[in-house]
Phi, psi and omega in degrees: 000130181274103181252015182295132179276119179242164180299321181294316179295321180296317178297320180294319179297314182293324181297330180269328189245016186298329180294328178296321181290322177297316179296320179297317180296317179296321179296320179296317179297316179298317181297316179296320179296319180295317179297318180296318181296316182290328183279335183284150181270117176276168178290136178274165175301127183105325177284338174248122181263113181255121177253120182256116177255115185243114182193195181289303178212125172243129182287117187298329180300316181287327177294320176299321180294321178299316178301314181295319181294319180293317177295323179295322177298320177299314182295332181269007179080024179294171188278353193278310183234151174270172181286000176284339175276110187269332181223145176233125179233124171255118184240143181250147176234117184275128180295339178285348179278119184295340180269002187306305186297321181294314181296313184294315180297324178296320179293319177297317180297332179276000179082026180259157176100145179234312180235132184249121183240117183197188178289159176308319185301312183283326177297314180293327178299319180281336171296324183278353181296133179086141183281332184242334180234164182239154173290338184254145181275136181280103181297323183298321179298317180292318180293334174297318177292323178295319179297320177297320179295318179297324182286323186263331186074007182262119184292347177287353171277352177274158169303149185303325183276007172247354178283152178295140179280127176256107183294345179267356179255110183305323181292314179298315180294319179296319178297319180297312183291328175291323182296316182270352174078029176202160177251129184267146175286170180299324180288324183279331192302310183303315180294321180295319180292317179299316180295317180294319180293324177295320179293318179295324176300318178297316180300313181296318179300317179295320180290323175297318178300314179297317180296316179295317182297314182289332175291319181278337182230071187299341179294340180276351182276122177271107184255144182201143174262106186302133181107342185297308183294320181297317180292325175297320178298315180299318181293315182291328182272351182072021182290147178263010178294155180292126179290160176280154171281119183289125182273171177293153181292133180223167174276124181249349181178201178248138178274136179265003183303318181296346182234028184295326180299315179292320181297313181294323180297328184267323195234325194260144170235092183277152178304141183297331183263016183295130175263095188290332177289318180289324185248041188298329180293334182275325188254008170256138189243150178216161176235133181223158179269129178287134189272086170241042184299332180274351185256325184251023169299143009263020187248017184303320186288353175301327185297332181285337171294329177293320177300318177297319180296318181299321177298313180294323187285320189265335186293142181292148178293000000 
């Protein structure tokens, strides 16, 4: 049998089977890409700061600039974010987009997002989501602990994950290593504790700043009694569902009302025929922290630095 490989036979073989080789090459490229993607380290929750702006129209150019400015402040050692936040993204969701609620709710359900910026109506709607827990973190509860700490000077009035780590205290050290999800070697431990304590100091400073600012400027405090909007919806729709128990009014975020002129000049394009008195819940804006405190530890408190930044960024000169 003549099995000699000749140029003519090779050309004939390729002419009939070239699609198999193309498919094989494509498969190899796809496999290598998949292996590279799975092997590469993606950003963890907390290392990427997602700012969700939900409104009628937010100019994407300015949102990109806000992201760059916030990241730039971090690089320059500013007070807002630590160097653990590697990426900052400000994304807009237009209320005129019929797919908005589905996309946004899907992202929240997937554990995405850090700071939520929207109208009072939508912020309160997401505060009311769930009968026992909220999508939004209650800033007032945290600031109550901060106020106690400011009055006493005792760090045990702080939440446990904001207290300084004592490497000589087994309980403190154990909580820290559980918090970050790893155990440090003897060589790594001193540097890890020093870095963590510096970050916690920054978090406390930002929260003290927010508490002092909101105390001195109460108009910036976004206050809400959880359950109010949901119960109004049930009443207006005639629903027979069980109403929520309305909670006491608390601070849930920062109100952007004192700086609306600056905000509108930079970001918003409201309808020309908008009746702001009639639709005040829609056209008044607030910023709140999305409550994924159990998912993006140990960097959850980075989001409160963003609230401080928004106050500095948006308020009129």
